[in-house]
C-alpha atoms as a printed R data frame, in Angstrom:
    type eleno elety resid chain resno       x      y       z
1   ATOM     1    CA   UNK     A     1 222.051  2.126  99.618
2   ATOM     2    CA   UNK     A     2 218.946  2.269 101.801
3   ATOM     3    CA   UNK     A     3 216.911  5.438 102.032
4   ATOM     4    CA   UNK     A     4 217.772  5.703 105.742
5   ATOM     5    CA   UNK     A     5 221.510  5.793 104.983
6   ATOM     6    CA   UNK     A     6 220.896  8.428 102.294
7   ATOM     7    CA   UNK     A     7 218.995 10.605 104.760
8   ATOM     8    CA   UNK     A     8 221.767 10.217 107.360
9   ATOM     9    CA   UNK     A     9 224.442 11.241 104.849
10  ATOM    10    CA   UNK     A    10 222.375 14.228 103.749
11  ATOM    11    CA   UNK     A    11 221.987 15.421 107.344
12  ATOM    12    CA   UNK     A    12 225.717 14.941 107.926
13  ATOM    13    CA   UNK     A    13 226.583 17.080 104.894
14  ATOM    14    CA   UNK     A    14 224.146 19.810 105.932
15  ATOM    15    CA   UNK     A    15 225.381 19.895 109.519
16  ATOM    16    CA   UNK     A    16 229.069 19.860 108.509
17  ATOM    17    CA   UNK     A    17 228.449 22.925 106.338
18  ATOM    18    CA   UNK     A    18 227.114 24.958 109.255
19  ATOM    19    CA   UNK     A    19 229.234 27.722 110.741
20  ATOM    20    CA   UNK     A    20 230.242 27.862 114.382
21  ATOM    21    CA   UNK     A    21 227.567 29.172 116.781
22  ATOM    22    CA   UNK     A    22 227.303 32.947 117.152
23  ATOM    23    CA   UNK     A    23 226.395 34.649 120.400
24  ATOM    24    CA   UNK     A    24 222.811 35.862 119.970
25  ATOM    25    CA   UNK     A    25 223.490 38.872 122.203
26  ATOM    26    CA   UNK     A    26 225.995 40.134 119.659
27  ATOM    27    CA   UNK     A    27 223.374 39.943 116.924
28  ATOM    28    CA   UNK     A    28 220.768 41.772 118.971
29  ATOM    29    CA   UNK     A    29 223.103 44.577 120.017
30  ATOM    30    CA   UNK     A    30 223.178 46.133 116.571
31  ATOM    31    CA   UNK     A    31 222.291 49.789 116.139
32  ATOM    32    CA   UNK     A    32 219.373 50.849 113.998
33  ATOM    33    CA   UNK     A    33 220.343 52.068 110.547
34  ATOM    34    CA   UNK     A    34 219.019 54.873 108.394
35  ATOM    35    CA   UNK     A    35 217.605 53.550 105.129
36  ATOM    36    CA   UNK     A    36 217.749 55.914 102.122
37  ATOM    37    CA   UNK     A    37 216.478 54.993  98.677
38  ATOM    38    CA   UNK     A    38 215.998 57.128  95.572
39  ATOM    39    CA   UNK     A    39 216.249 56.763  91.791
40  ATOM    40    CA   UNK     A    40 216.359 59.773  89.467
41  ATOM    41    CA   UNK     A    41 215.924 60.114  85.695
42  ATOM    42    CA   UNK     A    42 215.394 62.829  83.044
43  ATOM    43    CA   UNK     A    43 211.890 61.373  82.527
44  ATOM    44    CA   UNK     A    44 210.851 62.017  86.148
45  ATOM    45    CA   UNK     A    45 208.169 64.595  86.841
46  ATOM    46    CA   UNK     A    46 208.688 64.311  90.594
47  ATOM    47    CA   UNK     A    47 212.000 63.636  92.355
48  ATOM    48    CA   UNK     A    48 211.505 61.325  95.327
49  ATOM    49    CA   UNK     A    49 213.725 60.092  98.148
50  ATOM    50    CA   UNK     A    50 212.589 57.690 100.861
51  ATOM    51    CA   UNK     A    51 214.145 58.021 104.341
52  ATOM    52    CA   UNK     A    52 213.340 55.646 107.185
53  ATOM    53    CA   UNK     A    53 214.798 53.664 110.045
54  ATOM    54    CA   UNK     A    54 215.641 49.999 109.649
55  ATOM    55    CA   UNK     A    55 216.158 47.692 112.606
56  ATOM    56    CA   UNK     A    56 218.119 44.446 113.057
57  ATOM    57    CA   UNK     A    57 216.316 41.412 111.687
58  ATOM    58    CA   UNK     A    58 217.263 39.426 114.811
59  ATOM    59    CA   UNK     A    59 215.680 40.215 118.175
60  ATOM    60    CA   UNK     A    60 213.270 42.875 116.872
61  ATOM    61    CA   UNK     A    61 209.565 42.040 117.224
62  ATOM    62    CA   UNK     A    62 207.676 43.533 114.272
63  ATOM    63    CA   UNK     A    63 204.024 42.715 113.461
64  ATOM    64    CA   UNK     A    64 203.692 40.691 110.252
65  ATOM    65    CA   UNK     A    65 202.923 42.835 107.209
66  ATOM    66    CA   UNK     A    66 199.354 42.186 106.062
67  ATOM    67    CA   UNK     A    67 199.142 44.644 103.148
68  ATOM    68    CA   UNK     A    68 196.657 46.917 104.928
69  ATOM    69    CA   UNK     A    69 197.445 50.486 105.868
70  ATOM    70    CA   UNK     A    70 194.204 50.616 107.855
71  ATOM    71    CA   UNK     A    71 195.397 48.233 110.579
72  ATOM    72    CA   UNK     A    72 198.237 48.225 113.075
73  ATOM    73    CA   UNK     A    73 200.605 47.531 110.187
74  ATOM    74    CA   UNK     A    74 200.044 51.059 108.908
75  ATOM    75    CA   UNK     A    75 200.914 52.399 112.330
76  ATOM    76    CA   UNK     A    76 204.000 50.182 112.406
77  ATOM    77    CA   UNK     A    77 205.218 51.501 109.050
78  ATOM    78    CA   UNK     A    78 204.571 55.036 110.230
79  ATOM    79    CA   UNK     A    79 206.890 54.517 113.217
80  ATOM    80    CA   UNK     A    80 209.873 53.831 110.981
81  ATOM    81    CA   UNK     A    81 209.423 56.790 108.615
82  ATOM    82    CA   UNK     A    82 211.749 59.723 109.330
83  ATOM    83    CA   UNK     A    83 209.678 62.854 108.758
84  ATOM    84    CA   UNK     A    84 212.046 65.616 109.869
85  ATOM    85    CA   UNK     A    85 215.060 64.907 107.674
86  ATOM    86    CA   UNK     A    86 216.731 67.475 105.450
87  ATOM    87    CA   UNK     A    87 217.026 66.066 101.922
88  ATOM    88    CA   UNK     A    88 218.992 67.944  99.262
89  ATOM    89    CA   UNK     A    89 219.985 67.009  95.699
90  ATOM    90    CA   UNK     A    90 222.659 69.047  93.905
91  ATOM    91    CA   UNK     A    91 224.606 68.893  90.642
92  ATOM    92    CA   UNK     A    92 228.144 69.699  89.483
93  ATOM    93    CA   UNK     A    93 227.123 73.304  88.762
94  ATOM    94    CA   UNK     A    94 226.064 73.756  92.420
95  ATOM    95    CA   UNK     A    95 222.384 73.919  91.520
96  ATOM    96    CA   UNK     A    96 220.366 72.689  94.483
97  ATOM    97    CA   UNK     A    97 216.844 71.467  95.222
98  ATOM    98    CA   UNK     A    98 215.559 70.673  98.709
99  ATOM    99    CA   UNK     A    99 212.831 68.035  98.868
100 ATOM   100    CA   UNK     A   100 209.848 68.334 101.207
101 ATOM   101    CA   UNK     A   101 208.186 65.535 103.158
102 ATOM   102    CA   UNK     A   102 204.912 64.265 101.653
103 ATOM   103    CA   UNK     A   103 202.784 62.595 104.383
104 ATOM   104    CA   UNK     A   104 200.551 60.812 101.877
105 ATOM   105    CA   UNK     A   105 203.455 59.156 100.026
106 ATOM   106    CA   UNK     A   106 205.667 58.901 103.115
107 ATOM   107    CA   UNK     A   107 208.662 60.224 101.199
108 ATOM   108    CA   UNK     A   108 210.465 63.438 100.271
109 ATOM   109    CA   UNK     A   109 209.498 65.072  96.989
110 ATOM   110    CA   UNK     A   110 210.379 67.951  94.699
111 ATOM   111    CA   UNK     A   111 209.199 68.990  91.240
112 ATOM   112    CA   UNK     A   112 211.599 67.848  88.539
113 ATOM   113    CA   UNK     A   113 210.679 70.959  86.540
114 ATOM   114    CA   UNK     A   114 212.617 72.967  89.134
115 ATOM   115    CA   UNK     A   115 215.815 70.942  88.777
116 ATOM   116    CA   UNK     A   116 217.248 69.560  85.526
117 ATOM   117    CA   UNK     A   117 218.283 65.904  85.360
118 ATOM   118    CA   UNK     A   118 220.605 65.487  82.355
119 ATOM   119    CA   UNK     A   119 222.118 62.421  80.699
120 ATOM   120    CA   UNK     A   120 225.763 61.905  81.648
121 ATOM   121    CA   UNK     A   121 225.649 64.384  84.540
122 ATOM   122    CA   UNK     A   122 226.617 63.578  88.137
123 ATOM   123    CA   UNK     A   123 224.237 64.301  91.010
124 ATOM   124    CA   UNK     A   124 224.827 64.403  94.739
125 ATOM   125    CA   UNK     A   125 222.469 63.513  97.574
126 ATOM   126    CA   UNK     A   126 222.811 64.876 101.097
127 ATOM   127    CA   UNK     A   127 220.508 63.751 103.893
128 ATOM   128    CA   UNK     A   128 220.544 64.990 107.482
129 ATOM   129    CA   UNK     A   129 218.618 62.701 109.818
130 ATOM   130    CA   UNK     A   130 218.888 61.598 113.450
131 ATOM   131    CA   UNK     A   131 221.720 64.102 113.983
132 ATOM   132    CA   UNK     A   132 223.815 62.371 111.322
133 ATOM   133    CA   UNK     A   133 224.873 63.214 107.782
134 ATOM   134    CA   UNK     A   134 224.574 60.862 104.804
135 ATOM   135    CA   UNK     A   135 225.808 61.369 101.254
136 ATOM   136    CA   UNK     A   136 225.730 59.565  97.921
137 ATOM   137    CA   UNK     A   137 226.216 60.309  94.236
138 ATOM   138    CA   UNK     A   138 224.976 58.948  90.928
139 ATOM   139    CA   UNK     A   139 225.505 59.381  87.183
140 ATOM   140    CA   UNK     A   140 222.655 59.376  84.669
141 ATOM   141    CA   UNK     A   141 223.338 56.666  82.056
142 ATOM   142    CA   UNK     A   142 222.568 56.827  78.343
143 ATOM   143    CA   UNK     A   143 219.134 56.058  76.975
144 ATOM   144    CA   UNK     A   144 218.199 53.157  74.708
145 ATOM   145    CA   UNK     A   145 217.054 54.682  71.417
146 ATOM   146    CA   UNK     A   146 214.428 52.222  70.184
147 ATOM   147    CA   UNK     A   147 212.621 49.023  71.143
148 ATOM   148    CA   UNK     A   148 211.494 46.508  68.535
149 ATOM   149    CA   UNK     A   149 208.916 43.785  69.068
150 ATOM   150    CA   UNK     A   150 207.321 40.805  67.358
151 ATOM   151    CA   UNK     A   151 204.015 39.253  68.419
152 ATOM   152    CA   UNK     A   152 203.152 35.747  67.232
153 ATOM   153    CA   UNK     A   153 199.981 33.778  67.992
154 ATOM   154    CA   UNK     A   154 200.795 30.648  69.964
155 ATOM   155    CA   UNK     A   155 198.809 27.854  71.572
156 ATOM   156    CA   UNK     A   156 195.028 28.076  71.258
157 ATOM   157    CA   UNK     A   157 191.935 26.212  72.379
158 ATOM   158    CA   UNK     A   158 188.247 27.017  72.821
159 ATOM   159    CA   UNK     A   159 188.946 29.091  75.941
160 ATOM   160    CA   UNK     A   160 192.087 31.078  75.255
161 ATOM   161    CA   UNK     A   161 194.650 32.250  72.726
162 ATOM   162    CA   UNK     A   162 198.284 32.571  73.776
163 ATOM   163    CA   UNK     A   163 200.607 35.133  72.219
164 ATOM   164    CA   UNK     A   164 204.403 35.073  72.194
165 ATOM   165    CA   UNK     A   165 206.104 38.441  72.537
166 ATOM   166    CA   UNK     A   166 209.724 38.987  71.492
167 ATOM   167    CA   UNK     A   167 211.382 42.244  72.590
168 ATOM   168    CA   UNK     A   168 214.759 43.456  71.299
169 ATOM   169    CA   UNK     A   169 216.966 46.552  71.483
170 ATOM   170    CA   UNK     A   170 220.520 47.580  70.620
171 ATOM   171    CA   UNK     A   171 223.005 47.598  73.473
172 ATOM   172    CA   UNK     A   172 224.783 50.913  73.976
173 ATOM   173    CA   UNK     A   173 228.375 50.267  72.923
174 ATOM   174    CA   UNK     A   174 231.477 51.488  74.689
175 ATOM   175    CA   UNK     A   175 230.065 51.305  78.210
176 ATOM   176    CA   UNK     A   176 229.044 48.625  80.688
177 ATOM   177    CA   UNK     A   177 225.246 48.584  80.848
178 ATOM   178    CA   UNK     A   178 222.567 47.139  83.102
179 ATOM   179    CA   UNK     A   179 219.013 46.739  81.867
180 ATOM   180    CA   UNK     A   180 215.630 46.225  83.504
181 ATOM   181    CA   UNK     A   181 212.854 45.092  81.135
182 ATOM   182    CA   UNK     A   182 209.142 45.218  81.922
183 ATOM   183    CA   UNK     A   183 205.790 45.456  80.179
184 ATOM   184    CA   UNK     A   184 202.059 44.977  80.416
185 ATOM   185    CA   UNK     A   185 199.104 44.282  78.158
186 ATOM   186    CA   UNK     A   186 195.843 46.179  78.638
187 ATOM   187    CA   UNK     A   187 193.062 44.186  76.952
188 ATOM   188    CA   UNK     A   188 189.614 45.596  76.330
189 ATOM   189    CA   UNK     A   189 186.611 43.481  77.329
190 ATOM   190    CA   UNK     A   190 182.923 44.395  77.408
191 ATOM   191    CA   UNK     A   191 183.047 45.036  81.144
192 ATOM   192    CA   UNK     A   192 186.194 47.148  80.907
193 ATOM   193    CA   UNK     A   193 189.972 46.842  80.499
194 ATOM   194    CA   UNK     A   194 191.974 44.000  82.010
195 ATOM   195    CA   UNK     A   195 195.685 44.527  82.719
196 ATOM   196    CA   UNK     A   196 198.140 41.639  82.406
197 ATOM   197    CA   UNK     A   197 201.748 42.206  83.583
198 ATOM   198    CA   UNK     A   198 204.395 40.650  81.337
199 ATOM   199    CA   UNK     A   199 206.345 37.996  83.213
200 ATOM   200    CA   UNK     A   200 209.945 38.173  82.039
201 ATOM   201    CA   UNK     A   201 211.141 36.559  85.277
202 ATOM   202    CA   UNK     A   202 214.841 36.718  86.036
203 ATOM   203    CA   UNK     A   203 215.471 37.323  82.305
204 ATOM   204    CA   UNK     A   204 214.094 40.813  82.841
205 ATOM   205    CA   UNK     A   205 217.427 41.664  84.503
206 ATOM   206    CA   UNK     A   206 220.060 41.775  81.755
207 ATOM   207    CA   UNK     A   207 223.579 43.068  81.169
208 ATOM   208    CA   UNK     A   208 225.729 43.421  78.057
209 ATOM   209    CA   UNK     A   209 228.345 40.988  79.354
210 ATOM   210    CA   UNK     A   210 227.780 38.685  76.351
211 ATOM   211    CA   UNK     A   211 228.757 41.295  73.764
212 ATOM   212    CA   UNK     A   212 229.257 45.046  73.699
213 ATOM   213    CA   UNK     A   213 226.929 46.707  71.198
214 ATOM   214    CA   UNK     A   214 225.058 43.492  70.439
215 ATOM   215    CA   UNK     A   215 221.299 43.130  70.010
216 ATOM   216    CA   UNK     A   216 219.692 42.204  73.320
217 ATOM   217    CA   UNK     A   217 216.494 40.151  73.114
218 ATOM   218    CA   UNK     A   218 213.997 38.679  75.552
219 ATOM   219    CA   UNK     A   219 210.608 37.031  75.292
220 ATOM   220    CA   UNK     A   220 207.413 36.605  77.268
221 ATOM   221    CA   UNK     A   221 203.840 35.419  76.751
222 ATOM   222    CA   UNK     A   222 200.347 36.659  77.508
223 ATOM   223    CA   UNK     A   223 196.881 35.165  77.004
224 ATOM   224    CA   UNK     A   224 193.595 36.406  75.566
225 ATOM   225    CA   UNK     A   225 190.326 34.854  76.732
226 ATOM   226    CA   UNK     A   226 187.674 35.731  74.108
227 ATOM   227    CA   UNK     A   227 184.091 36.060  75.323
228 ATOM   228    CA   UNK     A   228 182.948 34.019  72.324
229 ATOM   229    CA   UNK     A   229 184.632 32.118  69.491
230 ATOM   230    CA   UNK     A   230 184.171 34.967  66.992
231 ATOM   231    CA   UNK     A   231 185.180 37.752  69.352
232 ATOM   232    CA   UNK     A   232 188.159 40.031  68.848
233 ATOM   233    CA   UNK     A   233 189.584 42.753  71.039
234 ATOM   234    CA   UNK     A   234 192.180 45.474  71.061
235 ATOM   235    CA   UNK     A   235 195.220 45.313  73.283
236 ATOM   236    CA   UNK     A   236 197.469 48.194  74.281
237 ATOM   237    CA   UNK     A   237 200.894 46.748  75.011
238 ATOM   238    CA   UNK     A   238 203.401 48.909  76.864
239 ATOM   239    CA   UNK     A   239 207.074 47.907  76.789
240 ATOM   240    CA   UNK     A   240 209.772 49.507  78.926
241 ATOM   241    CA   UNK     A   241 213.549 49.169  78.900
242 ATOM   242    CA   UNK     A   242 215.478 50.978  81.615
243 ATOM   243    CA   UNK     A   243 219.228 51.465  81.401
244 ATOM   244    CA   UNK     A   244 220.242 51.775  85.041
245 ATOM   245    CA   UNK     A   245 223.290 52.145  87.214
246 ATOM   246    CA   UNK     A   246 224.762 48.942  88.608
247 ATOM   247    CA   UNK     A   247 223.630 49.654  92.183
248 ATOM   248    CA   UNK     A   248 220.006 50.035  91.070
249 ATOM   249    CA   UNK     A   249 220.247 46.869  88.956
250 ATOM   250    CA   UNK     A   250 221.673 44.828  91.830
251 ATOM   251    CA   UNK     A   251 219.119 46.226  94.256
252 ATOM   252    CA   UNK     A   252 216.103 45.329  92.103
253 ATOM   253    CA   UNK     A   253 217.580 41.927  91.182
254 ATOM   254    CA   UNK     A   254 218.219 41.091  94.849
255 ATOM   255    CA   UNK     A   255 214.629 42.057  95.679
256 ATOM   256    CA   UNK     A   256 213.301 39.812  92.908
257 ATOM   257    CA   UNK     A   257 215.423 36.835  93.962
258 ATOM   258    CA   UNK     A   258 214.574 37.211  97.645
259 ATOM   259    CA   UNK     A   259 210.856 37.386  96.897
260 ATOM   260    CA   UNK     A   260 211.092 34.432  94.503
261 ATOM   261    CA   UNK     A   261 213.017 32.278  97.005
262 ATOM   262    CA   UNK     A   262 211.103 33.358 100.088
263 ATOM   263    CA   UNK     A   263 210.544 30.337 102.317
264 ATOM   264    CA   UNK     A   264 213.130 28.153 100.565
265 ATOM   265    CA   UNK     A   265 215.554 26.963 103.302
266 ATOM   266    CA   UNK     A   266 218.157 25.838 100.762
267 ATOM   267    CA   UNK     A   267 218.657 29.244  99.111
268 ATOM   268    CA   UNK     A   268 220.787 31.972 100.637
269 ATOM   269    CA   UNK     A   269 219.207 35.407 100.454
270 ATOM   270    CA   UNK     A   270 220.790 37.966  98.142
271 ATOM   271    CA   UNK     A   271 222.367 40.970  99.843
272 ATOM   272    CA   UNK     A   272 221.234 44.317  98.473
273 ATOM   273    CA   UNK     A   273 223.951 46.835  97.511
274 ATOM   274    CA   UNK     A   274 224.671 49.995  99.473
275 ATOM   275    CA   UNK     A   275 226.181 53.257  98.191
276 ATOM   276    CA   UNK     A   276 225.113 55.507 101.074
277 ATOM   277    CA   UNK     A   277 228.039 57.073 102.934
278 ATOM   278    CA   UNK     A   278 227.618 57.847 106.634
279 ATOM   279    CA   UNK     A   279 227.388 56.108 109.998
280 ATOM   280    CA   UNK     A   280 224.841 53.250 109.848
281 ATOM   281    CA   UNK     A   281 223.545 54.467 106.502
282 ATOM   282    CA   UNK     A   282 222.196 51.902 104.029
283 ATOM   283    CA   UNK     A   283 220.377 52.130 100.716
284 ATOM   284    CA   UNK     A   284 220.813 53.166  97.101
285 ATOM   285    CA   UNK     A   285 220.847 56.489  95.279
286 ATOM   286    CA   UNK     A   286 221.096 55.841  91.539
287 ATOM   287    CA   UNK     A   287 220.329 57.189  88.092
288 ATOM   288    CA   UNK     A   288 218.446 55.574  85.232
289 ATOM   289    CA   UNK     A   289 217.058 56.205  81.755
290 ATOM   290    CA   UNK     A   290 213.697 54.874  80.633
291 ATOM   291    CA   UNK     A   291 212.632 54.036  77.057
292 ATOM   292    CA   UNK     A   292 208.962 53.192  76.504
293 ATOM   293    CA   UNK     A   293 207.010 51.928  73.506
294 ATOM   294    CA   UNK     A   294 203.222 51.539  73.248
295 ATOM   295    CA   UNK     A   295 201.730 49.157  70.682
296 ATOM   296    CA   UNK     A   296 198.116 48.747  69.578
297 ATOM   297    CA   UNK     A   297 197.426 45.155  68.625
298 ATOM   298    CA   UNK     A   298 194.255 43.330  67.567
299 ATOM   299    CA   UNK     A   299 193.618 40.052  69.359
300 ATOM   300    CA   UNK     A   300 191.580 37.337  67.639
């Protein structure tokens, strides 16, 4: 089969898979939504909730984000932040904390010391914004007790030494669990510390679907670049395992996949979950538990 016939067949398959045309006016005439996002945990020192306006992706001219708050992008972000909302978190015992808007962080904050977040407890969020009411609830999951690790020297040449890092922990039995795994290595050099994020990739988003109560393991690598062949250095390795609610897990996983596949025309974007109740309300309010382990390791 000639390459021209192959190309024609490919185009035919792609075109036949397309949906019927949609009236663009119907896409543009979509009301703005109120975006609410907040994660709470017993390890928090500050409770934070973000409240802003989101607009339709079609027909809305927005300047391209250029990672600078000093340019018009900063002003654009500022336009979407809702600064006069009423944000309240309460528990089953009717204890209440009202969060205040922080202009520097562009979110609503309250001291966690003034409101207890407890494992297994249910919490309720109520937001009043744009003359509308939004609600959500979450449950704080259990905490992973311990993290174990094994570091093994890997590939080496005159310029670098690779290290393989294996991380493991015991799944909490009897419940359905969702885990987010992260870490970083802080390596000391003569001119100061150098921080290397651990790249677990999509494997950093795990569930216990394979086996309830089983040992969950994951691996990553990091590299050390000695300043001379006889040099050694100390590394501080921080490992984190978060047991999170499903909505939080799906939200972070969708963000990772969308960023990873950005620009790929053959991949459909993942849709983020939504547990916000109220007219045109979108976002996630969820609980999590964080377990952290810090390791001192000599690199050679």
